[in-house]
C-alpha positions as CSV (number, residue, x, y, z in Angstrom):
1,X,-10.9,159.3,64.0
2,X,-13.2,158.2,66.3
3,X,-11.0,155.5,66.7
4,X,-7.7,158.3,66.5
5,X,-10.2,160.3,69.3
6,X,-10.1,157.7,72.1
7,X,-6.7,156.3,71.7
8,X,-5.7,160.1,72.0
9,X,-7.8,160.0,75.7
10,X,-7.0,157.3,76.5
11,X,-3.1,158.3,75.9
12,X,-4.2,161.4,78.4
13,X,-6.1,159.5,81.0
14,X,-3.8,157.3,81.6
15,X,-0.5,160.1,81.9
16,X,-2.4,161.9,84.3
17,X,-3.4,159.1,86.4
18,X,-0.1,157.2,85.9
19,X,0.9,161.7,87.0
20,X,-1.5,162.0,89.8
21,X,-0.9,158.7,91.2
22,X,2.7,159.3,91.7
23,X,2.6,162.4,92.9
24,X,-0.2,160.7,95.4
25,X,2.4,157.8,96.9
26,X,4.9,160.6,97.2
27,X,2.5,162.0,100.1
28,X,1.1,159.2,101.3
29,X,4.3,157.2,101.8
30,X,6.3,156.8,104.7
31,X,9.1,158.3,104.1
32,X,12.3,156.9,104.8
33,X,15.4,159.2,106.9
34,X,18.8,157.2,105.0
35,X,19.2,154.9,102.1
36,X,20.5,152.1,103.0
37,X,21.4,150.4,99.6
38,X,23.4,153.7,99.2
39,X,24.1,154.1,102.7
40,X,23.6,157.6,102.7
41,X,21.1,160.0,105.0
42,X,17.9,161.3,102.3
43,X,17.2,164.6,102.3
44,X,15.1,166.6,104.8
45,X,11.3,168.3,103.4
46,X,13.2,171.4,103.2
47,X,10.5,174.5,105.7
48,X,8.9,177.3,102.8
49,X,9.9,180.3,104.1
50,X,9.8,183.9,102.8
51,X,13.5,184.1,102.6
52,X,14.0,180.9,101.7
53,X,11.7,181.6,98.3
54,X,13.3,184.7,98.1
55,X,17.4,183.4,97.3
56,X,15.6,180.3,95.9
57,X,16.6,177.7,98.2
58,X,13.5,176.1,98.4
59,X,13.6,174.9,95.5
60,X,16.8,173.9,95.4
61,X,15.7,171.6,97.9
62,X,12.0,170.5,97.5
63,X,13.0,169.2,94.2
64,X,16.2,167.3,96.6
65,X,13.2,166.1,98.9
66,X,11.5,164.5,96.3
67,X,13.9,163.2,93.6
68,X,15.0,161.1,97.3
69,X,11.5,160.1,98.3
70,X,10.1,159.3,95.4
71,X,8.3,156.4,95.2
72,X,9.9,153.0,94.3
73,X,13.2,154.6,93.2
74,X,15.9,152.5,94.3
75,X,13.0,150.2,92.2
76,X,13.8,152.8,89.0
77,X,17.5,153.5,89.8
78,X,17.7,149.3,89.1
79,X,15.8,149.4,86.0
80,X,18.1,152.1,84.7
81,X,21.6,150.9,85.9
82,X,19.9,146.8,83.8
83,X,18.9,149.4,80.8
84,X,22.5,150.2,81.2
85,X,24.0,147.2,81.2
86,X,21.6,144.8,78.6
87,X,20.7,147.6,76.0
88,X,22.7,149.5,75.9
89,X,25.4,147.3,76.7
90,X,27.5,149.5,79.1
91,X,30.3,148.2,80.7
92,X,29.0,150.2,84.0
93,X,27.1,152.5,85.2
94,X,27.9,155.9,87.9
95,X,31.6,155.3,87.4
96,X,30.8,151.5,88.7
97,X,31.7,148.0,87.3
98,X,31.3,144.5,88.0
99,X,33.8,141.6,86.8
100,X,33.0,138.4,88.5
101,X,31.6,138.4,91.5
102,X,33.1,141.8,92.9
103,X,32.2,145.4,92.1
104,X,34.4,148.3,91.3
105,X,34.7,152.3,91.0
106,X,36.7,153.2,87.5
107,X,39.9,155.6,88.1
108,X,42.5,155.8,85.5
109,X,44.3,159.2,85.0
110,X,47.4,159.2,87.4
111,X,48.2,162.4,89.0
112,X,51.4,162.6,89.5
113,X,51.9,166.1,91.3
114,X,48.9,164.4,93.9
115,X,51.5,162.4,94.1
116,X,54.3,165.2,95.5
117,X,51.7,166.4,97.0
118,X,52.0,163.9,99.5
119,X,55.1,162.6,99.4
120,X,55.8,166.4,101.0
121,X,53.1,166.0,103.4
122,X,55.1,163.4,105.5
123,X,58.5,165.1,104.8
124,X,57.0,167.9,106.8
125,X,55.3,166.4,109.2
126,X,58.7,164.1,109.9
127,X,59.8,167.8,109.7
128,X,57.8,168.9,112.0
129,X,57.0,165.8,114.2
130,X,60.0,163.9,114.4
131,X,62.7,165.1,112.4
132,X,65.1,163.0,114.3
133,X,63.7,159.5,113.3
134,X,63.1,157.4,110.3
135,X,59.8,156.1,110.1
136,X,57.8,154.3,107.1
137,X,55.5,154.0,104.4
138,X,53.0,151.1,102.8
139,X,50.4,152.0,100.3
140,X,47.3,149.5,99.8
141,X,46.4,149.1,96.6
142,X,42.6,150.3,95.2
143,X,40.1,146.8,93.5
144,X,41.6,148.3,90.5
145,X,45.1,147.1,90.6
146,X,44.2,143.7,90.6
147,X,40.5,144.0,88.0
148,X,40.6,147.1,86.6
149,X,43.2,146.0,83.0
150,X,42.5,142.4,82.7
151,X,38.9,142.5,82.2
152,X,39.1,145.0,80.1
153,X,39.3,148.5,82.2
154,X,41.2,151.3,82.0
155,X,44.1,151.9,85.1
156,X,45.8,154.5,86.9
157,X,49.7,153.4,86.3
158,X,50.3,151.4,89.7
159,X,53.8,150.6,88.5
160,X,54.9,154.9,87.8
161,X,53.0,156.0,90.7
162,X,54.9,154.7,93.1
163,X,58.4,155.2,91.1
164,X,57.4,158.9,91.8
165,X,56.2,158.3,95.3
166,X,59.5,156.5,95.9
167,X,62.4,158.4,94.1
168,X,60.8,161.7,95.9
169,X,60.4,160.0,99.8
170,X,64.6,158.3,99.0
171,X,65.1,162.4,98.4
172,X,63.6,163.3,101.0
173,X,65.7,160.4,103.3
174,X,64.3,159.2,106.2
175,X,62.0,156.8,105.3
176,X,61.7,152.6,104.4
177,X,59.1,151.4,101.8
178,X,57.2,148.5,102.6
179,X,56.0,146.5,100.0
180,X,52.0,145.3,100.6
181,X,50.7,145.4,97.2
182,X,52.9,142.0,96.2
183,X,50.8,140.3,99.4
184,X,47.5,141.1,97.9
185,X,44.9,139.3,95.7
186,X,41.9,140.0,94.9
187,X,40.7,137.4,97.0
188,X,41.1,139.9,100.9
189,X,38.3,142.7,99.9
190,X,34.6,142.1,99.6
191,X,33.2,142.2,96.9
192,X,30.6,144.5,97.1
193,X,32.8,147.3,99.2
194,X,35.9,148.6,98.9
195,X,37.7,148.6,102.1
196,X,40.1,144.8,102.2
197,X,39.1,142.3,104.6
198,X,40.5,141.8,108.1
199,X,40.2,137.4,108.1
200,X,42.7,138.0,105.2
201,X,45.1,140.5,106.6
202,X,47.9,137.9,108.3
203,X,50.2,137.8,105.9
204,X,50.2,141.7,106.0
205,X,49.9,142.5,109.5
206,X,53.4,140.4,109.6
207,X,55.0,142.6,106.9
208,X,54.4,145.8,109.0
209,X,55.8,144.2,113.2
210,X,59.1,143.2,110.8
211,X,59.2,146.2,109.2
212,X,59.9,147.6,113.0
213,X,62.1,144.4,114.1
214,X,58.7,142.6,116.0
215,X,59.4,139.8,114.4
216,X,61.1,138.2,117.1
217,X,58.6,139.4,119.8
218,X,55.0,138.9,118.5
219,X,53.4,137.2,114.9
220,X,50.2,137.4,114.1
221,X,48.7,133.5,113.4
222,X,44.8,132.7,112.5
223,X,45.1,130.0,115.4
224,X,45.0,132.9,117.9
225,X,42.1,134.5,117.5
226,X,38.4,133.8,116.9
227,X,36.2,134.4,114.2
228,X,32.9,135.6,114.4
229,X,30.6,136.8,111.8
230,X,28.4,139.9,110.4
231,X,25.7,139.0,107.8
232,X,24.3,141.2,105.2
233,X,27.2,144.5,104.8
234,X,25.6,146.1,101.2
235,X,29.3,148.3,100.5
236,X,29.3,150.7,99.3
237,X,29.2,149.9,95.8
238,X,26.4,147.8,95.7
239,X,23.5,151.1,95.8
240,X,26.0,152.6,93.3
241,X,26.2,150.2,91.4
242,X,22.2,149.7,91.7
243,X,22.2,146.2,91.1
244,X,21.2,142.6,92.2
245,X,24.5,141.4,94.3
246,X,25.1,138.7,96.9
247,X,25.7,140.5,100.8
248,X,29.3,140.8,101.8
249,X,30.2,138.6,105.5
250,X,31.9,140.8,107.4
251,X,34.1,138.8,109.7
252,X,35.9,140.6,113.0
253,X,38.5,138.5,114.3
254,X,38.6,139.1,119.0
255,X,40.9,137.4,121.5
256,X,42.3,137.6,125.1
257,X,44.0,140.8,123.4
258,X,41.4,142.9,121.6
259,X,39.2,142.4,124.2
260,X,40.4,144.6,126.5
261,X,41.8,146.3,124.5
262,X,40.2,150.0,124.5
263,X,39.8,152.7,122.2
264,X,39.5,157.3,123.3
265,X,38.5,158.9,120.1
266,X,38.7,162.9,119.8
267,X,35.6,163.0,118.8
268,X,33.7,161.2,121.4
269,X,36.0,163.2,123.9
270,X,35.8,167.0,123.7
271,X,33.1,167.7,125.7
272,X,32.0,171.6,127.3
273,X,34.6,173.1,124.4
274,X,37.6,170.9,125.6
275,X,38.7,167.8,125.2
276,X,39.6,164.7,127.7
277,X,42.6,163.2,127.4
278,X,43.0,159.7,127.7
279,X,44.7,159.3,131.4
280,X,41.8,162.0,133.0
281,X,39.0,161.2,134.5
282,X,35.6,161.2,132.4
283,X,37.9,159.8,129.2
284,X,35.1,158.6,127.5
285,X,36.6,154.7,126.6
286,X,35.6,151.8,123.8
287,X,36.0,148.6,123.2
288,X,38.2,147.8,119.6
289,X,34.9,146.3,117.7
290,X,32.3,149.3,117.9
291,X,28.9,146.3,117.3
292,X,27.2,149.1,118.5
293,X,26.6,150.8,115.5
294,X,25.7,147.2,113.6
295,X,21.7,148.8,114.7
296,X,23.1,152.6,115.4
297,X,20.5,154.0,113.1
298,X,23.6,156.6,113.1
299,X,26.1,154.4,111.3
300,X,24.8,154.0,107.1
301,X,28.1,151.2,107.3
302,X,28.8,148.4,109.3
303,X,32.9,148.8,108.2
304,X,32.9,151.5,110.9
305,X,32.0,148.1,113.8
306,X,35.7,148.3,113.0
307,X,37.5,151.0,116.3
308,X,34.4,153.0,115.7
309,X,35.2,153.8,111.4
310,X,36.0,157.5,110.7
311,X,37.6,159.9,113.7
312,X,40.2,162.0,113.3
313,X,42.4,161.3,115.9
314,X,41.9,157.4,118.1
315,X,44.1,156.2,120.7
316,X,44.3,152.1,121.5
317,X,45.6,150.9,124.2
318,X,46.6,147.2,124.7
319,X,46.9,146.2,128.2
320,X,48.4,142.8,127.2
321,X,50.7,143.6,124.4
322,X,53.9,141.9,124.6
323,X,55.8,144.8,124.0
324,X,56.0,148.3,125.9
325,X,56.7,150.4,122.5
326,X,53.4,152.4,120.2
327,X,52.9,152.5,117.2
328,X,51.4,155.9,115.7
329,X,49.8,155.2,112.0
330,X,49.3,158.3,109.1
331,X,45.8,156.3,107.9
332,X,42.9,156.0,106.5
333,X,39.8,154.0,106.5
334,X,41.9,150.4,105.4
335,X,43.2,151.0,108.8
336,X,40.7,150.3,111.0
337,X,40.3,146.6,110.6
338,X,43.9,146.1,110.5
339,X,45.3,148.2,113.9
340,X,43.0,145.2,116.3
341,X,45.4,143.1,114.4
342,X,49.1,144.8,115.3
343,X,47.4,144.6,119.6
344,X,49.6,142.4,120.4
345,X,52.3,143.9,119.8
346,X,51.8,147.5,120.7
347,X,50.8,148.6,123.6
348,X,49.6,151.6,122.2
349,X,48.5,152.4,119.0
350,X,47.6,156.7,117.8
351,X,45.5,156.4,114.3
352,X,45.2,160.1,112.5
353,X,43.6,160.2,110.0
354,X,44.3,164.0,108.5
355,X,40.9,163.8,106.2
356,X,39.4,165.4,109.5
357,X,42.0,167.2,111.3
358,X,44.8,169.6,110.0
359,X,48.0,169.1,110.2
360,X,49.0,171.7,112.4
361,X,47.2,170.3,115.6
362,X,48.4,167.2,116.6
363,X,51.0,168.0,118.2
364,X,48.8,169.2,120.6
365,X,47.5,165.5,121.8
366,X,50.3,163.4,120.0
367,X,53.9,163.4,121.2
368,X,56.2,161.6,119.1
369,X,59.6,160.7,120.7
370,X,60.3,157.7,120.5
371,X,57.2,155.5,118.7
372,X,57.5,153.8,115.7
373,X,55.5,156.0,112.6
374,X,54.2,154.6,109.9
375,X,52.4,156.6,106.9
376,X,50.2,154.0,105.3
377,X,47.8,155.1,103.2
378,X,45.2,153.6,99.9
379,X,46.3,154.7,96.0
380,X,43.0,156.4,96.0
381,X,44.0,158.6,98.6
382,X,47.9,158.8,96.9
383,X,46.1,160.2,93.9
384,X,43.8,162.1,95.5
385,X,45.9,164.6,98.2
386,X,44.8,167.5,98.7
387,X,42.0,166.1,100.4
388,X,44.8,165.2,102.8
389,X,44.6,168.7,105.9
């Protein structure tokens, strides 16, 4: 009996010590503002007010704060991930799976209504802004296209996705599909991230230039660029998987064309309640490669190096381009690293991201007359086109 009491006491003391110790560490330990592993901002400590108590928002926010600043949080996340993989023998954690050196996110339900919605969006934009102009469209495969089925994971029926999309576009007419899928492999993508590698896109860039009849004017050759490396790139899947993975290296390509080019973005030129256009005095113009983003606390993603990352509307001017032609791309984040490779051919490239700007507003800023027009979306966007405004 006496031994049993001591066991009970020891259990209680250890439990109390653990609870009190974690509580003290939560209070004492310095608080981070961002999680580099998860690439997101951590919750800030909420202010206690009578209103926040009455509407219960304080308790909700303090719970988020405590979860985000729990001692050894990343270590516990890693233990949980190892337990899922190694003990429970699960093949994924937080919907993230690994195949060889690559990590990817499960996505296996084809949403044909979304594919048709994208086709309607493209044809609707044409009717509104460039009714007498033909355009091209291409689809960037996500990593599941290469990894999922051959490693035993469910995957979207990409063949059916493309069949639905091309059938809808053929009905509307005036659009040409450009096949870039067949020229890509899994090696063209980062291991820990969703995006493709710029240094592997020479063939893709040439294919798109050929589609617009630029093959006899400009080609994209590796020998024409200098490779620059950014070490320790932990992509979006690194934090979500919570597993130890080797970081990627970002390689960005420069030459006299990219060095002379500059970028205008709508967000950085909204000044004093109005938009300062690229040719107006006081316009903020930035370089093609935003190396300042690499040490910028406001940027959680080193991929923002490419033309500054996410933006509703950007105009890239290239004074040393081989032609005076203009290209307008309706795009997602994959285009950020591709666009610089097209600057040798186009004097101006306009990037429009409909996730951040309403379709009805782009006519206020973009002149479509006589421009080459490309819709370039990855398969995740095709399957979730409701995010396009």
